[in-house]
C-alpha positions as CSV (number, residue, x, y, z in Angstrom):
1,X,16.6,-10.9,-20.4
2,X,14.9,-11.8,-23.6
3,X,17.9,-13.7,-24.9
4,X,18.0,-15.7,-21.7
5,X,14.3,-16.5,-22.1
6,X,14.7,-17.6,-25.7
7,X,17.7,-19.8,-24.8
8,X,15.7,-21.5,-22.1
9,X,12.7,-22.0,-24.4
10,X,14.7,-23.6,-27.1
11,X,14.8,-26.7,-24.9
12,X,11.3,-27.5,-25.9
13,X,9.0,-27.0,-28.9
14,X,5.4,-26.7,-28.0
15,X,2.9,-27.8,-30.8
16,X,-0.1,-25.6,-31.0
17,X,-3.1,-25.1,-33.3
18,X,-1.5,-22.5,-35.5
19,X,-3.0,-19.4,-37.0
20,X,-6.3,-19.8,-38.8
21,X,-6.1,-18.6,-42.4
22,X,-8.3,-19.7,-45.3
23,X,-5.8,-18.8,-48.1
24,X,-2.1,-18.2,-48.4
25,X,-1.2,-14.5,-48.0
26,X,2.3,-13.4,-48.8
27,X,4.3,-10.5,-47.4
28,X,2.2,-7.3,-47.3
29,X,3.4,-3.8,-48.1
30,X,5.6,-2.2,-46.9
31,X,7.2,-5.6,-46.5
32,X,8.4,-5.8,-50.1
33,X,10.8,-8.7,-49.9
34,X,11.4,-11.2,-52.7
35,X,12.9,-14.7,-52.4
36,X,16.0,-13.5,-54.4
37,X,17.4,-17.0,-54.8
38,X,16.4,-19.8,-57.2
39,X,15.8,-22.4,-54.5
40,X,13.7,-20.0,-52.4
41,X,11.5,-19.2,-55.3
42,X,9.6,-22.4,-54.7
43,X,8.7,-21.5,-51.1
44,X,5.7,-19.2,-51.7
45,X,4.4,-21.8,-54.3
46,X,4.7,-24.6,-51.7
47,X,2.8,-22.5,-49.1
48,X,0.0,-21.8,-51.6
49,X,-0.3,-25.4,-52.6
50,X,-0.5,-26.4,-48.9
51,X,-3.4,-24.0,-48.5
52,X,-5.2,-24.9,-51.7
53,X,-4.8,-28.7,-51.5
54,X,-5.1,-29.8,-47.8
55,X,-4.3,-33.4,-48.7
56,X,-0.8,-32.2,-49.7
57,X,-0.3,-29.9,-46.8
58,X,2.0,-32.0,-44.7
59,X,4.2,-32.9,-47.7
60,X,4.5,-29.4,-49.0
61,X,5.3,-27.9,-45.6
62,X,8.0,-30.6,-45.0
63,X,9.4,-29.8,-48.4
64,X,9.4,-26.1,-47.6
65,X,11.4,-26.7,-44.4
66,X,13.9,-28.7,-46.3
67,X,14.3,-25.9,-48.9
68,X,14.7,-23.2,-46.2
69,X,17.1,-25.2,-44.2
70,X,19.4,-25.8,-47.2
71,X,19.2,-22.2,-48.3
72,X,20.3,-20.9,-45.0
73,X,22.9,-23.5,-44.3
74,X,24.3,-24.4,-47.7
75,X,23.4,-21.5,-50.1
76,X,24.7,-18.6,-48.0
77,X,21.2,-17.0,-47.6
78,X,21.6,-16.3,-43.9
79,X,21.5,-12.6,-44.7
80,X,18.5,-12.8,-46.9
81,X,15.4,-11.5,-44.9
82,X,13.1,-13.4,-47.1
83,X,14.6,-16.7,-46.0
84,X,14.1,-15.9,-42.3
85,X,10.6,-14.4,-43.0
86,X,9.4,-17.6,-44.7
87,X,11.0,-19.7,-42.0
88,X,9.0,-17.8,-39.4
89,X,5.8,-18.3,-41.5
90,X,6.6,-22.1,-41.6
91,X,6.8,-22.2,-37.8
92,X,3.6,-20.3,-37.5
93,X,1.9,-23.0,-39.7
94,X,3.4,-25.6,-37.3
95,X,2.3,-23.8,-34.2
96,X,6.0,-23.5,-33.0
97,X,6.1,-20.3,-31.0
98,X,9.8,-20.6,-30.2
99,X,10.9,-21.2,-33.8
100,X,8.6,-18.4,-35.1
101,X,9.9,-15.9,-32.6
102,X,13.6,-16.7,-33.4
103,X,13.1,-16.6,-37.2
104,X,11.0,-13.4,-37.1
105,X,13.6,-11.7,-35.0
106,X,16.2,-12.3,-37.7
107,X,13.8,-11.2,-40.5
108,X,12.9,-8.0,-38.7
109,X,16.5,-7.2,-38.0
110,X,17.4,-7.5,-41.7
111,X,14.2,-5.9,-43.0
112,X,12.7,-3.5,-40.5
113,X,10.0,-2.5,-42.9
114,X,8.5,-6.0,-42.3
115,X,7.8,-5.4,-38.6
116,X,4.2,-4.6,-39.1
117,X,3.5,-7.6,-41.3
118,X,5.5,-9.9,-38.9
119,X,3.6,-8.5,-35.9
120,X,0.3,-9.8,-37.3
121,X,1.6,-13.3,-37.1
122,X,3.2,-12.8,-33.8
123,X,-0.1,-11.6,-32.3
124,X,-2.1,-14.4,-33.8
125,X,0.4,-17.0,-32.6
126,X,0.6,-15.2,-29.2
127,X,-3.1,-15.7,-28.7
128,X,-2.8,-19.4,-29.4
129,X,0.2,-19.8,-27.0
130,X,-1.4,-17.7,-24.2
131,X,-4.7,-19.6,-24.4
132,X,-2.8,-23.0,-24.4
133,X,-0.8,-21.8,-21.3
134,X,-4.0,-21.0,-19.5
135,X,-5.5,-24.4,-20.3
136,X,-2.4,-26.1,-19.1
137,X,-2.5,-24.3,-15.8
138,X,-6.2,-25.1,-15.3
139,X,-5.3,-28.8,-15.8
140,X,-2.5,-28.5,-13.2
141,X,0.3,-28.9,-15.7
142,X,2.4,-26.1,-14.2
143,X,5.7,-26.8,-16.0
144,X,4.0,-26.9,-19.4
145,X,2.0,-23.8,-18.6
146,X,5.2,-22.0,-17.6
147,X,6.9,-22.9,-20.8
148,X,4.0,-21.6,-22.8
149,X,3.7,-18.4,-20.8
150,X,7.5,-17.8,-21.4
151,X,6.9,-18.5,-25.1
152,X,4.1,-15.9,-25.2
153,X,6.3,-13.4,-23.4
154,X,9.1,-13.9,-25.9
155,X,6.7,-13.4,-28.9
156,X,5.5,-10.0,-27.7
157,X,8.0,-8.7,-25.1
158,X,6.0,-5.5,-24.6
159,X,2.9,-7.4,-23.5
160,X,3.1,-8.0,-19.7
161,X,0.1,-10.4,-19.5
162,X,2.0,-13.7,-19.7
163,X,4.2,-12.5,-16.8
164,X,1.3,-11.4,-14.7
165,X,-0.4,-14.8,-15.3
166,X,2.7,-16.8,-14.5
167,X,3.4,-14.8,-11.4
168,X,-0.2,-15.3,-10.2
169,X,0.1,-19.0,-11.0
170,X,3.1,-19.4,-8.7
171,X,1.5,-17.2,-6.1
172,X,-1.5,-19.5,-5.9
173,X,1.0,-22.3,-5.2
174,X,2.9,-20.3,-2.5
175,X,6.1,-20.5,-4.6
176,X,7.2,-17.1,-3.3
177,X,10.5,-16.7,-5.1
178,X,9.1,-17.6,-8.6
179,X,5.9,-15.6,-8.0
180,X,7.9,-12.6,-6.9
181,X,10.3,-12.7,-9.9
182,X,7.5,-12.9,-12.5
183,X,5.1,-10.4,-10.8
184,X,7.9,-7.9,-10.6
185,X,8.9,-8.5,-14.2
186,X,5.2,-8.0,-15.2
187,X,5.0,-4.7,-13.2
188,X,8.2,-3.5,-14.8
189,X,7.0,-4.3,-18.3
190,X,3.6,-2.6,-17.6
191,X,5.1,0.6,-16.2
192,X,3.9,3.6,-18.0
193,X,0.9,1.8,-19.7
194,X,-2.3,3.0,-18.1
195,X,-4.2,0.0,-19.5
196,X,-2.3,-2.1,-17.0
197,X,-2.4,0.2,-13.9
198,X,-4.8,-2.1,-12.0
199,X,-2.9,-5.3,-13.0
200,X,0.4,-3.6,-12.0
201,X,-1.1,-2.6,-8.6
202,X,-2.4,-6.1,-8.0
203,X,1.0,-7.7,-8.9
204,X,2.9,-5.5,-6.5
205,X,0.3,-6.0,-3.8
206,X,0.4,-9.7,-4.3
207,X,4.2,-9.7,-4.0
208,X,4.0,-7.7,-0.8
209,X,1.5,-10.1,0.7
210,X,3.6,-13.1,-0.2
211,X,6.5,-11.6,1.8
212,X,4.4,-10.2,4.6
213,X,2.6,-13.3,5.7
214,X,5.6,-15.4,6.8
215,X,7.1,-12.5,8.8
216,X,4.1,-12.5,11.1
217,X,4.8,-16.0,12.4
218,X,8.6,-15.8,12.3
219,X,10.1,-16.7,15.7
220,X,12.7,-13.9,15.4
221,X,10.0,-11.3,15.1
222,X,7.9,-12.8,17.9
223,X,11.0,-12.8,20.2
224,X,11.9,-9.2,19.4
225,X,8.2,-8.1,20.0
226,X,8.2,-9.7,23.5
227,X,11.5,-8.0,24.4
228,X,10.3,-4.6,23.2
229,X,7.0,-5.0,25.1
230,X,9.0,-5.9,28.3
231,X,11.3,-2.9,27.7
232,X,8.5,-0.5,27.1
233,X,6.5,-1.7,30.2
234,X,9.6,-1.4,32.3
235,X,10.3,2.1,30.9
236,X,6.8,3.2,32.0
237,X,7.4,1.8,35.5
238,X,10.8,3.5,35.8
239,X,9.1,6.8,34.8
240,X,6.4,6.3,37.6
241,X,9.0,5.2,40.2
242,X,11.2,8.2,39.4
243,X,8.4,10.7,39.8
244,X,7.2,9.1,43.1
245,X,10.8,9.0,44.4
246,X,11.5,12.6,43.4
247,X,8.3,13.7,45.2
248,X,9.3,11.8,48.4
249,X,12.8,13.4,48.3
250,X,11.3,16.8,47.7
251,X,8.9,16.3,50.7
252,X,11.8,15.3,52.9
253,X,13.9,18.3,51.8
254,X,11.0,20.6,52.5
255,X,10.6,19.3,56.0
256,X,14.3,19.6,56.7
257,X,14.2,23.2,55.4
258,X,11.3,24.0,57.8
259,X,12.8,22.1,60.7
260,X,9.8,19.8,60.8
261,X,9.8,16.1,61.8
262,X,7.5,13.2,61.3
263,X,6.2,11.1,64.1
264,X,8.5,8.1,64.6
265,X,6.0,5.6,63.2
266,X,5.3,7.9,60.2
267,X,9.1,8.4,59.7
268,X,9.6,4.6,59.6
269,X,6.9,4.2,57.0
270,X,8.3,7.1,55.0
271,X,11.8,5.7,55.1
272,X,10.6,2.2,54.1
273,X,8.6,3.6,51.2
274,X,11.5,5.7,50.0
275,X,13.9,2.8,50.3
276,X,11.6,0.6,48.4
277,X,11.1,3.1,45.6
278,X,14.8,3.7,45.3
279,X,15.5,0.0,45.2
280,X,12.8,-0.6,42.6
281,X,14.2,2.3,40.5
282,X,17.7,0.9,40.7
283,X,16.6,-2.6,39.9
284,X,14.5,-1.3,37.0
285,X,17.4,0.5,35.5
286,X,19.6,-2.5,35.7
287,X,16.9,-4.6,34.0
288,X,16.5,-1.9,31.3
289,X,20.2,-2.2,30.5
290,X,20.0,-5.9,30.1
291,X,16.8,-5.6,28.0
292,X,18.5,-3.0,25.8
293,X,21.3,-5.4,25.0
294,X,18.9,-8.2,24.3
295,X,16.8,-6.0,22.1
296,X,19.8,-4.9,20.1
297,X,20.8,-8.5,19.4
298,X,17.3,-9.5,18.4
299,X,16.9,-6.4,16.2
300,X,20.0,-7.6,14.3
301,X,18.5,-11.1,13.9
302,X,15.1,-9.8,12.7
303,X,16.5,-7.6,9.9
304,X,17.0,-10.5,7.3
305,X,13.5,-11.7,8.1
306,X,11.7,-8.4,7.6
307,X,14.0,-6.9,4.9
308,X,12.4,-8.6,1.8
309,X,8.9,-7.8,3.1
310,X,9.8,-4.2,3.7
311,X,11.2,-3.8,0.2
312,X,8.1,-5.4,-1.4
313,X,5.7,-3.2,0.6
314,X,7.9,-0.2,0.0
315,X,7.8,-0.8,-3.8
316,X,4.0,-1.1,-3.6
317,X,3.4,2.1,-1.7
318,X,6.0,4.2,-3.6
319,X,4.1,3.3,-6.8
320,X,0.7,3.5,-5.3
321,X,0.6,5.8,-2.3
322,X,-3.2,5.3,-2.0
323,X,-2.8,1.6,-1.4
324,X,-4.0,1.5,2.2
325,X,-3.1,-2.2,2.8
326,X,0.4,-1.6,1.7
327,X,0.8,1.5,4.0
328,X,-0.4,-0.6,7.0
329,X,1.9,-3.5,6.2
330,X,4.9,-1.3,5.6
331,X,4.3,0.7,8.8
332,X,3.9,-2.6,10.8
333,X,7.0,-4.1,9.3
334,X,9.1,-1.1,10.2
335,X,7.7,-1.2,13.7
336,X,8.3,-4.9,14.0
337,X,11.9,-4.5,12.9
338,X,12.6,-1.5,15.0
339,X,13.7,0.5,12.0
340,X,12.1,3.8,13.2
341,X,14.6,6.1,11.4
342,X,14.1,4.2,8.2
343,X,10.4,4.4,8.5
344,X,10.6,8.2,9.0
345,X,12.7,8.6,5.9
346,X,10.5,6.3,3.8
347,X,7.2,7.9,4.7
348,X,8.7,11.4,4.3
349,X,9.6,10.5,0.8
350,X,6.2,9.0,0.0
351,X,4.2,11.7,1.6
352,X,6.4,14.8,1.6
353,X,5.3,18.1,3.2
354,X,4.5,19.5,-0.2
355,X,2.7,16.3,-1.4
356,X,0.4,16.8,-4.4
357,X,-1.8,13.9,-3.1
358,X,-5.3,14.3,-1.8
359,X,-5.4,15.3,1.8
360,X,-7.8,12.6,2.9
361,X,-5.6,10.0,1.3
362,X,-2.5,11.2,3.2
363,X,-4.5,11.5,6.4
364,X,-5.6,7.9,6.0
365,X,-2.0,6.8,5.6
366,X,-1.1,8.6,8.8
367,X,-3.9,7.0,10.7
368,X,-2.8,3.5,9.5
369,X,0.8,4.2,10.7
370,X,-0.5,5.3,14.2
371,X,-2.6,2.2,14.6
372,X,0.3,-0.2,14.1
373,X,2.7,1.6,16.5
374,X,4.4,4.3,14.5
375,X,2.7,7.1,16.4
376,X,5.3,9.9,15.9
377,X,5.8,9.1,12.2
378,X,2.0,8.7,11.7
379,X,1.3,12.0,13.4
380,X,3.7,13.8,11.0
381,X,2.0,12.3,8.0
382,X,-1.5,12.9,9.4
383,X,-0.6,16.5,10.1
384,X,0.4,16.9,6.4
385,X,-2.9,15.4,5.3
386,X,-4.8,17.8,7.5
387,X,-3.1,20.8,6.0
388,X,-5.0,19.8,2.8
389,X,-8.1,18.6,4.6
390,X,-8.6,21.0,7.5
391,X,-12.3,20.1,7.7
392,X,-11.5,16.6,8.9
393,X,-12.9,16.5,12.4
394,X,-11.9,12.8,13.0
395,X,-8.4,13.5,11.7
396,X,-7.8,16.3,14.3
397,X,-9.1,13.9,17.0
398,X,-6.8,11.2,15.8
399,X,-3.8,13.6,15.6
400,X,-4.5,14.8,19.1
401,X,-4.5,11.2,20.3
402,X,-1.3,10.4,18.5
403,X,0.5,13.4,20.1
404,X,-0.8,12.2,23.5
405,X,0.7,8.8,22.9
406,X,4.2,10.3,22.3
407,X,3.6,12.9,25.1
408,X,3.9,15.9,22.8
409,X,2.0,18.5,24.7
410,X,2.5,21.3,22.2
411,X,1.4,19.2,19.3
412,X,-1.6,17.9,21.2
413,X,-2.6,21.4,22.2
414,X,-2.6,22.6,18.6
415,X,-4.6,19.6,17.3
416,X,-7.1,19.8,20.1
417,X,-7.8,23.5,19.6
418,X,-8.5,22.8,15.9
419,X,-10.8,20.0,16.9
420,X,-12.8,22.1,19.4
421,X,-13.0,24.9,16.8
422,X,-14.9,22.4,14.6
423,X,-16.9,20.6,17.3
424,X,-17.2,22.9,20.4
425,X,-20.2,21.1,22.0
426,X,-18.6,17.6,22.0
427,X,-17.4,16.3,25.3
428,X,-14.8,14.1,23.7
429,X,-13.3,17.0,21.8
430,X,-13.2,19.2,24.9
431,X,-11.7,16.4,27.0
432,X,-8.9,16.1,24.5
433,X,-8.1,19.8,25.0
434,X,-8.2,19.4,28.8
435,X,-5.7,16.5,28.5
436,X,-3.5,18.6,26.1
437,X,-3.3,21.5,28.7
438,X,-2.4,18.9,31.4
439,X,0.3,17.4,29.1
440,X,1.6,20.9,28.4
441,X,2.0,21.5,32.2
442,X,-0.9,24.0,32.4
443,X,-2.9,22.7,35.4
444,X,-5.2,25.7,35.7
445,X,-6.3,25.5,32.0
446,X,-6.6,21.7,32.2
447,X,-9.0,22.1,35.2
448,X,-11.0,24.7,33.5
449,X,-11.7,22.6,30.4
450,X,-12.3,19.5,32.5
451,X,-15.0,21.4,34.4
452,X,-16.6,22.1,31.0
453,X,-16.5,18.4,30.2
454,X,-18.1,17.5,33.6
455,X,-20.9,20.1,33.9
456,X,-20.3,23.1,31.5
457,X,-21.8,21.7,28.3
458,X,-25.6,21.7,28.7
459,X,-26.3,19.9,25.5
460,X,-23.7,17.7,23.7
461,X,-23.7,17.6,19.9
462,X,-22.7,14.4,18.1
463,X,-22.6,14.3,14.3
464,X,-23.3,10.7,13.2
465,X,-22.9,11.0,9.5
466,X,-22.1,13.4,6.7
467,X,-22.8,11.7,3.3
468,X,-23.6,12.6,-0.3
469,X,-27.3,12.9,-1.2
470,X,-29.8,14.8,-3.4
471,X,-27.2,16.8,-5.3
472,X,-25.3,17.8,-2.2
473,X,-24.7,16.5,1.3
474,X,-26.8,15.3,4.3
475,X,-25.6,15.8,7.9
476,X,-27.3,13.9,10.7
477,X,-26.7,14.2,14.3
478,X,-28.0,13.9,17.9
479,X,-28.3,16.6,20.6
480,X,-28.2,15.0,24.0
481,X,-28.7,16.3,27.5
482,X,-26.5,14.3,29.8
483,X,-27.3,16.4,32.9
484,X,-29.8,15.8,35.6
485,X,-31.7,19.0,34.9
486,X,-33.7,20.0,31.7
487,X,-31.9,22.1,29.1
488,X,-33.0,25.3,27.4
489,X,-33.7,25.6,23.7
490,X,-30.6,26.2,21.6
491,X,-29.9,27.6,18.2
492,X,-26.8,26.2,16.4
493,X,-25.4,27.4,13.1
494,X,-23.7,24.8,10.9
495,X,-21.2,26.1,8.3
496,X,-20.3,23.8,5.5
497,X,-16.7,23.9,4.3
498,X,-14.9,23.4,1.0
499,X,-11.6,21.4,0.5
500,X,-9.6,24.4,1.9
501,X,-11.7,24.6,5.0
502,X,-13.5,27.8,3.9
503,X,-17.2,28.2,4.5
504,X,-19.5,27.8,1.6
505,X,-23.0,28.1,3.1
506,X,-24.5,28.1,6.6
507,X,-27.7,26.8,8.0
508,X,-29.3,27.2,11.5
509,X,-30.6,24.2,13.5
510,X,-33.1,24.6,16.3
511,X,-32.6,22.3,19.3
512,X,-35.7,22.2,21.5
513,X,-35.5,22.1,25.3
514,X,-34.5,18.6,26.4
515,X,-35.5,16.8,29.6
516,X,-32.8,15.4,31.8
517,X,-31.0,12.5,29.9
518,X,-33.1,13.4,26.9
519,X,-32.0,13.6,23.2
520,X,-33.1,15.0,19.9
521,X,-32.1,13.8,16.4
522,X,-31.6,16.4,13.6
523,X,-30.8,16.5,10.0
524,X,-29.2,19.3,7.8
525,X,-29.2,19.2,4.0
526,X,-26.8,21.3,2.0
527,X,-27.3,21.7,-1.8
528,X,-23.7,22.4,-2.6
529,X,-21.8,19.2,-3.7
530,X,-18.5,20.9,-3.0
531,X,-19.1,20.7,0.7
532,X,-16.5,18.4,2.3
533,X,-16.7,19.2,6.0
534,X,-18.6,21.1,8.7
535,X,-18.2,23.2,11.8
536,X,-20.8,24.8,14.0
537,X,-21.2,27.4,16.7
538,X,-23.7,28.1,19.4
539,X,-25.6,31.4,18.7
């Protein structure tokens, strides 16, 4: 890569200010190199004269270049490190980054002990080149700025800043291919250097955004989305029609078994309804077959459109699993492309079951996936996060909702029970449990918990905030009586939980008698800063 850059840069020499120095300084230890040739002996003298007598500078430097050129091309001094070292020093004086870089490379290869001395001049010249590149970009001279950024990158290959800057320059101009190439190069050069962690994150995020934006307006993606919407809507209608038809058929079978008959008018209505449902079901299934074929073709067409964006977002999230924007974009792209299996594998690798990442971070990733349509995959990730953050009341609520979306009664039942254990006097939490029992096919249990939602909770507790404060945490909430009769006074004990969901301290809260439709705001302060969550029980 470096050889290619240098080859390209040799097409142009960029004059710069040079390195400021008040007096000539020769090679410094351990760079103990001597001219070693009669013609080269004059080079240090010429440099010193150029410094001491500014009026003779141009003539002495020109004479120095002539001596060095003849020594290298005519006197067989091409293996003499001093010749290349002084040629590099000449190019530094001339502000020629390309020439200095090439000459110093040869000098360092022949005399490795001179690396430290050479690096002083590389860094000084690098600063000049980099500053000039920035000035050129600010003036709108993109080509000149790019040449200078490349020159700076060649001078100090380990420094990623020129590549970051050039990638950002192209990104600002929506030149996606160039921006992507240089931002990725910068991120690669910066890998392992914590000083550039934020810059590396920004570079990968910028690359992902550059690829993500055009996907959202691509006609292939829009067409595939319309087809999937039609297919999913039809699937729901087929499900409803099949249930209704099966019930009609079961009713008819039951009457036949009992020898019962409908009145003629009722029989005609029943037969018409049954026929209509059967026809709708058959028509829906035919349409579903056609939509499935269209969706398959459109899915194939959408892959080249979404592929580069998926790779860019995947690279971002693999390197920075806490990058929420990247998680959302990646999940949405997988959903838009229909690559559900690939999404499962990707997120399993990023957030494995034994992930060392913070539980709240993993839970946030799961929520983001659920919101953009990957409910099953998001639920799996969210569940992993909640294993490490079992105190997360909102997380259990979101997990229960995700399981409801994918009609997983067992999963919803588990999540809803955990939710109610944390928040037993919250109608929303109890309603989730009632729905979970219904989804699991347990009608009696569903009815029992629905009755609690309707009339069995005399006072509802809603925690509105749980925030740091005064060396610990502050919980605020509202107790509300939604019934048409006054409530009795209540005593509630709040337990504050650590990161593992274990109680640290507890504190009682007195809720006064509330009139019908009345409410009472309360506040609980806990002095332990290790508190991360809460639960409560009615005494």
